[in-house]
TITOR-467871 format. One line per field, with one value per residue (C-alpha): residue number from 1; x, y, z. Coordinates in nm, 3 decimals, always signed. Layout:
REM residues N
resi NUM;...
x X;...
y Y;...
z Z;...
REM end
This chain:
REM residues 416
resi 1;2;3;4;5;6;7;8;9;10;11;12;13;14;15;16;17;18;19;20;21;22;23;24;25;26;27;28;29;30;31;32;33;34;35;36;37;38;39;40;41;42;43;44;45;46;47;48;49;50;51;52;53;54;55;56;57;58;59;60;61;62;63;64;65;66;67;68;69;70;71;72;73;74;75;76;77;78;79;80;81;82;83;84;85;86;87;88;89;90;91;92;93;94;95;96;97;98;99;100;101;102;103;104;105;106;107;108;109;110;111;112;113;114;115;116;117;118;119;120;121;122;123;124;125;126;127;128;129;130;131;132;133;134;135;136;137;138;139;140;141;142;143;144;145;146;147;148;149;150;151;152;153;154;155;156;157;158;159;160;161;162;163;164;165;166;167;168;169;170;171;172;173;174;175;176;177;178;179;180;181;182;183;184;185;186;187;188;189;190;191;192;193;194;195;196;197;198;199;200;201;202;203;204;205;206;207;208;209;210;211;212;213;214;215;216;217;218;219;220;221;222;223;224;225;226;227;228;229;230;231;232;233;234;235;236;237;238;239;240;241;242;243;244;245;246;247;248;249;250;251;252;253;254;255;256;257;258;259;260;261;262;263;264;265;266;267;268;269;270;271;272;273;274;275;276;277;278;279;280;281;282;283;284;285;286;287;288;289;290;291;292;293;294;295;296;297;298;299;300;301;302;303;304;305;306;307;308;309;310;311;312;313;314;315;316;317;318;319;320;321;322;323;324;325;326;327;328;329;330;331;332;333;334;335;336;337;338;339;340;341;342;343;344;345;346;347;348;349;350;351;352;353;354;355;356;357;358;359;360;361;362;363;364;365;366;367;368;369;370;371;372;373;374;375;376;377;378;379;380;381;382;383;384;385;386;387;388;389;390;391;392;393;394;395;396;397;398;399;400;401;402;403;404;405;406;407;408;409;410;411;412;413;414;415;416
x +0.010;+0.304;+0.423;+0.124;+0.118;+0.428;+0.325;+0.053;+0.270;+0.497;+0.207;+0.122;+0.458;+0.465;+0.101;+0.317;+0.553;+0.385;+0.162;+0.453;+0.796;+0.666;+0.708;+1.064;+1.138;+0.994;+1.172;+1.545;+1.446;+1.382;+1.751;+1.886;+1.667;+1.603;+1.225;+0.906;+0.743;+1.028;+1.063;+0.666;+0.648;+0.987;+0.816;+0.555;+0.741;+0.944;+0.627;+0.485;+0.777;+0.806;+0.438;+0.568;+0.883;+0.890;+0.601;+0.798;+1.153;+1.085;+1.116;+1.494;+1.702;+1.656;+1.335;+1.343;+1.701;+1.573;+1.261;+1.466;+1.727;+1.483;+1.295;+1.605;+1.730;+1.332;+1.356;+1.701;+1.583;+1.316;+1.513;+1.739;+1.533;+1.391;+1.714;+1.710;+1.500;+1.563;+1.930;+1.917;+1.987;+2.311;+2.246;+2.077;+2.297;+2.498;+2.295;+2.255;+2.623;+2.679;+2.685;+2.455;+2.407;+2.625;+2.398;+2.075;+2.158;+2.326;+2.231;+2.151;+1.857;+1.687;+1.709;+1.587;+1.243;+1.419;+1.555;+1.217;+1.005;+1.270;+1.250;+0.839;+0.875;+1.133;+1.038;+0.990;+0.662;+0.390;+0.271;-0.054;+0.151;+0.436;+0.160;-0.023;+0.311;+0.433;+0.152;+0.104;+0.433;+0.596;+0.343;+0.133;-0.226;-0.451;-0.533;-0.896;-0.801;-0.544;-0.868;-1.115;-0.852;-0.782;-1.160;-1.058;-1.193;-1.027;-0.908;-0.769;-0.564;-0.416;-0.310;-0.145;+0.089;+0.092;+0.256;+0.480;+0.660;+0.696;+0.823;+1.100;+1.239;+1.259;+1.416;+1.641;+1.506;+1.783;+1.718;+1.879;+1.901;+1.968;+2.299;+2.307;+2.297;+1.996;+1.795;+1.666;+1.469;+1.348;+1.218;+0.911;+0.721;+0.837;+0.740;+0.376;+0.320;+0.524;+0.213;-0.044;+0.082;+0.048;-0.302;-0.451;-0.341;-0.444;-0.775;-0.833;-0.996;-1.251;-1.351;-1.457;-1.109;-1.088;-0.682;-0.400;-0.136;+0.081;+0.066;+0.109;+0.406;+0.557;+0.516;+0.684;+0.985;+1.035;+0.988;+1.274;+1.531;+1.443;+1.535;+1.880;+1.943;+1.826;+1.751;+1.582;+1.237;+0.962;+1.117;+1.144;+0.753;+0.658;+0.761;+0.642;+0.289;+0.312;+0.402;+0.166;-0.092;-0.014;+0.024;-0.360;-0.427;-0.517;-0.786;-0.925;-1.181;-1.402;-1.305;-1.573;-1.469;-1.613;-1.486;-1.402;-1.414;-1.067;-1.266;-1.402;-1.057;-0.888;-0.567;-0.440;-0.373;-0.221;+0.146;+0.381;+0.701;+0.541;+0.430;+0.777;+0.960;+0.739;+0.699;+1.092;+1.110;+0.846;+1.060;+1.345;+1.155;+1.027;+1.353;+1.512;+1.280;+1.262;+1.002;+0.677;+0.306;+0.422;+0.568;+0.272;+0.072;+0.273;+0.298;-0.086;-0.096;+0.117;-0.117;-0.319;-0.148;+0.017;-0.347;-0.387;-0.786;-0.984;-1.121;-0.798;-0.694;-0.510;-0.750;-0.664;-0.284;-0.437;-0.612;-0.324;-0.143;-0.398;-0.391;+0.000;-0.083;-0.354;-0.057;+0.179;-0.033;-0.379;-0.632;-1.026;-0.937;-0.700;-0.987;-1.232;-0.998;-0.966;-1.307;-1.346;-1.087;-1.261;-1.549;-1.427;-1.246;-1.573;-1.822;-2.053;-2.198;-1.860;-1.719;-2.044;-2.045;-1.711;-1.790;-2.098;-1.850;-1.634;-1.989;-2.126;-1.789;-1.812;-1.508;-1.551;-1.935;-1.807;-1.592;-1.771;-1.575;-1.685;-2.097;-2.025;-1.842;-2.119;-2.338;-2.226;-2.217;-2.595;-2.650;-2.495;-2.700;-3.032;-3.086;-3.190;-3.347;-3.013;-2.823;-2.997;-2.950;-2.555;-2.520;-2.721;-2.464;-2.199;-2.312;-2.422;-2.009;-1.867;-1.694;-1.520;-1.756;-1.673;-1.722;-2.080;-2.156;-2.057;-2.298;-2.586;-2.546;-2.578;-2.870;-3.045;-2.954;-3.130;-3.475;-3.462
y +0.012;+0.251;+0.170;+0.269;+0.635;+0.729;+0.818;+1.014;+1.218;+1.251;+1.497;+1.621;+1.781;+1.914;+2.073;+2.212;+2.378;+2.512;+2.668;+2.822;+2.854;+2.823;+3.227;+3.183;+2.901;+3.110;+3.460;+3.262;+3.113;+3.433;+3.537;+3.175;+3.249;+3.621;+3.618;+3.612;+3.411;+3.111;+3.130;+3.133;+2.767;+2.602;+2.664;+2.486;+2.210;+2.177;+2.052;+1.868;+1.679;+1.629;+1.509;+1.240;+1.163;+1.183;+0.965;+0.706;+0.791;+0.997;+1.336;+1.470;+1.584;+1.950;+1.988;+2.338;+2.329;+1.996;+2.207;+2.500;+2.276;+2.106;+2.441;+2.590;+2.258;+2.229;+2.540;+2.491;+2.208;+2.385;+2.676;+2.523;+2.324;+2.669;+2.781;+2.542;+2.791;+3.119;+3.249;+3.297;+3.664;+3.704;+3.756;+3.447;+3.251;+3.364;+3.252;+2.876;+2.888;+2.923;+2.695;+2.775;+2.484;+2.615;+2.923;+2.712;+2.713;+3.007;+3.300;+3.521;+3.240;+3.447;+3.822;+3.704;+3.830;+4.165;+4.146;+4.121;+4.352;+4.606;+4.498;+4.502;+4.844;+5.027;+5.398;+5.271;+5.138;+5.343;+5.326;+5.105;+4.837;+4.836;+4.678;+4.514;+4.307;+4.252;+4.110;+3.921;+3.771;+3.784;+3.754;+3.515;+3.694;+3.575;+3.812;+3.839;+3.851;+4.212;+4.333;+4.339;+4.533;+4.768;+4.803;+4.713;+4.486;+4.128;+4.185;+4.479;+4.411;+4.081;+4.318;+4.565;+4.281;+4.103;+4.528;+4.568;+4.266;+4.304;+4.664;+4.452;+4.250;+4.500;+4.781;+4.532;+4.624;+4.471;+4.219;+4.360;+4.588;+4.902;+5.085;+5.238;+5.626;+5.490;+5.351;+5.664;+5.771;+5.381;+5.288;+5.463;+5.278;+4.979;+5.076;+5.163;+4.771;+4.621;+4.799;+4.713;+4.368;+4.351;+4.495;+4.221;+4.004;+4.183;+4.232;+4.042;+4.215;+3.996;+3.597;+3.343;+3.478;+3.750;+3.730;+3.588;+3.510;+3.418;+3.798;+3.952;+3.730;+3.744;+4.137;+4.162;+3.927;+4.152;+4.483;+4.317;+4.304;+4.625;+4.800;+4.594;+4.747;+5.096;+5.155;+5.495;+5.615;+5.532;+5.197;+5.165;+5.274;+5.085;+4.766;+4.897;+4.952;+4.618;+4.430;+4.695;+4.555;+4.221;+4.206;+4.198;+3.912;+3.609;+3.874;+4.002;+3.666;+3.425;+3.050;+3.078;+3.304;+3.626;+3.965;+4.138;+4.492;+4.660;+4.752;+4.421;+4.210;+3.992;+4.202;+3.935;+3.768;+4.048;+3.967;+4.126;+4.079;+4.248;+4.525;+4.577;+4.562;+4.772;+5.034;+5.053;+5.125;+5.404;+5.580;+5.518;+5.642;+5.925;+6.072;+6.096;+6.382;+6.262;+6.051;+6.053;+5.893;+5.472;+5.621;+5.867;+5.552;+5.326;+5.601;+5.558;+5.210;+5.203;+5.445;+5.169;+4.885;+5.017;+5.102;+4.813;+4.767;+5.013;+5.270;+5.365;+5.460;+5.792;+5.940;+6.272;+6.195;+5.980;+6.293;+6.535;+6.229;+6.213;+6.585;+6.597;+6.302;+6.522;+6.745;+6.480;+6.284;+6.416;+6.167;+6.068;+5.792;+5.926;+6.221;+5.893;+5.770;+6.145;+6.174;+5.871;+5.918;+6.269;+6.086;+5.866;+6.209;+6.475;+6.195;+6.082;+6.398;+6.579;+6.253;+6.188;+6.565;+6.531;+6.172;+6.326;+6.639;+6.370;+6.150;+6.511;+6.552;+6.220;+6.063;+5.715;+5.700;+5.337;+5.253;+5.009;+5.109;+5.466;+5.394;+5.119;+5.430;+5.644;+5.390;+5.308;+5.654;+5.728;+5.386;+5.538;+5.842;+5.652;+5.747;+5.405;+5.457;+5.642;+5.359;+5.066;+5.261;+5.352;+4.925;+4.825;+5.035;+4.936;+4.578;+4.597;+4.716;+4.485;+4.172;+3.998;+3.735;+3.772;+4.158;+4.107;+3.842;+4.116;+4.405;+4.155;+4.128;+4.493;+4.525;+4.255;+4.406;+4.746;+4.584;+4.402
z +0.009;+0.112;-0.246;-0.420;-0.228;-0.370;-0.743;-0.571;-0.313;-0.611;-0.767;-0.463;-0.452;-0.813;-0.702;-0.425;-0.570;-0.868;-0.592;-0.385;-0.613;-0.952;-1.007;-0.845;-1.122;-1.401;-1.291;-1.302;-1.658;-1.769;-1.679;-1.834;-2.124;-2.164;-2.292;-2.127;-2.341;-2.368;-2.045;-1.965;-2.220;-2.039;-1.700;-1.831;-1.980;-1.704;-1.453;-1.744;-1.721;-1.347;-1.377;-1.623;-1.445;-1.066;-0.997;-1.165;-1.111;-0.737;-0.616;-0.699;-0.436;-0.541;-0.710;-0.791;-0.960;-1.179;-1.271;-1.412;-1.548;-1.690;-1.833;-1.939;-2.190;-2.297;-2.457;-2.558;-2.786;-2.913;-2.951;-3.166;-3.371;-3.491;-3.581;-3.863;-4.040;-3.887;-3.733;-3.373;-3.224;-3.062;-2.734;-2.765;-2.886;-2.626;-2.366;-2.503;-2.516;-2.188;-1.878;-1.635;-1.402;-1.151;-1.105;-0.991;-0.629;-0.601;-0.424;-0.737;-0.762;-0.470;-0.599;-0.987;-0.883;-0.790;-1.104;-1.250;-1.125;-1.179;-1.568;-1.515;-1.390;-1.646;-1.712;-2.057;-1.986;-1.912;-1.533;-1.586;-1.812;-1.501;-1.269;-1.487;-1.620;-1.248;-1.111;-1.410;-1.441;-1.130;-0.899;-1.141;-1.084;-1.403;-1.621;-1.533;-1.183;-1.278;-1.502;-1.165;-0.970;-1.286;-1.353;-1.674;-1.987;-1.967;-2.325;-2.318;-1.991;-2.227;-2.521;-2.244;-2.101;-2.507;-2.580;-2.243;-2.269;-2.690;-2.553;-2.326;-2.624;-2.884;-2.636;-2.488;-2.175;-1.955;-1.723;-1.444;-1.087;-1.162;-1.087;-0.805;-0.975;-1.134;-0.845;-0.664;-1.007;-1.057;-0.738;-0.686;-0.932;-0.758;-0.468;-0.599;-0.760;-0.432;-0.244;-0.491;-0.493;-0.105;-0.140;-0.345;-0.073;+0.213;+0.080;-0.268;-0.495;-0.566;-0.443;-0.190;-0.015;+0.238;+0.198;-0.020;+0.205;-0.086;-0.212;+0.102;+0.153;-0.177;-0.141;+0.195;+0.070;-0.211;+0.030;+0.235;-0.073;-0.175;+0.166;+0.165;-0.162;-0.064;+0.259;+0.200;+0.370;+0.174;+0.101;+0.472;+0.538;+0.281;+0.430;+0.804;+0.627;+0.479;+0.839;+1.031;+0.825;+0.840;+1.180;+1.242;+0.925;+1.169;+1.379;+1.057;+0.996;+1.163;+1.094;+0.889;+0.658;+0.752;+0.826;+1.135;+1.224;+1.316;+1.692;+1.723;+1.623;+1.932;+1.969;+2.151;+1.779;+1.659;+1.559;+1.823;+1.636;+1.312;+1.516;+1.672;+1.356;+1.157;+1.459;+1.447;+1.063;+1.094;+1.363;+1.083;+0.804;+0.973;+1.174;+0.810;+0.773;+0.353;+0.458;+0.175;+0.169;+0.264;+0.567;+0.676;+0.633;+0.848;+1.098;+1.101;+1.127;+1.415;+1.599;+1.532;+1.598;+1.983;+2.099;+2.354;+2.313;+2.044;+2.304;+2.342;+1.973;+1.970;+1.675;+1.707;+1.634;+1.332;+1.180;+1.210;+1.030;+0.766;+0.773;+0.664;+0.437;+0.211;+0.153;+0.012;-0.185;-0.205;-0.327;-0.257;-0.090;+0.133;+0.157;+0.274;+0.514;+0.723;+0.720;+0.907;+1.129;+1.170;+1.292;+1.516;+1.668;+1.677;+1.668;+1.305;+1.171;+1.078;+0.902;+0.734;+0.596;+0.485;+0.299;+0.131;-0.026;-0.187;-0.291;-0.454;-0.630;-0.820;-0.681;-0.547;-0.657;-0.735;-0.469;-0.194;+0.080;+0.048;+0.048;+0.354;+0.507;+0.497;+0.602;+0.902;+0.992;+0.898;+1.127;+1.419;+1.376;+1.332;+0.980;+0.921;+0.565;+0.408;+0.663;+0.433;+0.127;+0.141;+0.237;-0.082;-0.262;-0.158;-0.166;-0.487;-0.558;-0.295;-0.549;-0.253;-0.042;+0.296;+0.244;+0.118;+0.363;+0.628;+0.429;+0.416;+0.778;+0.840;+0.578;+0.799;+1.099;+0.989;+0.830;+1.228
REM end
């Protein structure tokens, strides 16, 4: 019986490695092969070979290295077959000639995804293309998932990704971390992309799960790599912000997956190691005097994280930090968050007036959290009819099942 389970265990191992390491392997194949599409094909060829061979021959001692090596050689075979009919580009010919076997277990492999992020965030690409390409190629989100996050049609998003990859190929954008002189100009787009990846993991844009720990964990890992490379204030601030938000992960949902609001969370479940590390990073970032929006958002998160219980939250400090943030990075979402802080400091009526002003301008009309916040303030004021209408609007816009269940419960409470 035990022998009969070996093929099944091997297949399960292939599945597990694909889920947890396929994008690492993909990034390394891009470095070795120099082409997104060739590397993507090589990745799938390698995993197909593993499904055929590992149940029969056993799982190799170094499965990731095996997959990289197998993918590379299968790609080389395919390229050489095509080369009978058309000449290979010089740079690709050099890659094929190089012996990369010693590189598969080296420290450089760990940095391949950071190299890939800088390639995907190259200034030759439009900001939207940078984000879409990184989410697709670095993190492995599907085109449909990215399209929902962008509020864009999937075919349009797919074309954006195709054009971005063609631009990288045709402009011969290098697959490398920029030089120290280039780094400061290149880091802003990388920070933005890392945070978007984190947010998709911290609060998935749609679907049955509230969170995707694979994505948020990857964003934090890349954030750590980035501050080793460039320990400047905003990189420190971004890592701090991600750690402080991540510290609440275990308390944000019930065992059945339902959403638990911040005030109702069991704070004993919060990750104190993340809070300590994140708070120290905030202090480092703010003491530099060169901080920006990420460090300020992290400072706000630190106030929440260091409050021993909900009623002890320093809402005056949070509101003051939002005032500074609005001067450096004005946006309707930040205005909304400040309005909620004002409501917690001064009462629901002033907060509601601020949210209504945002919605009256037409900003955030399709943002479910704006309508949900408005509904909550109306509920607290006893304006039940308005609260119900705003909750219904929020429910119609929400795409995440735990949020939809939460809004449905609120509507039921109002009806009762």
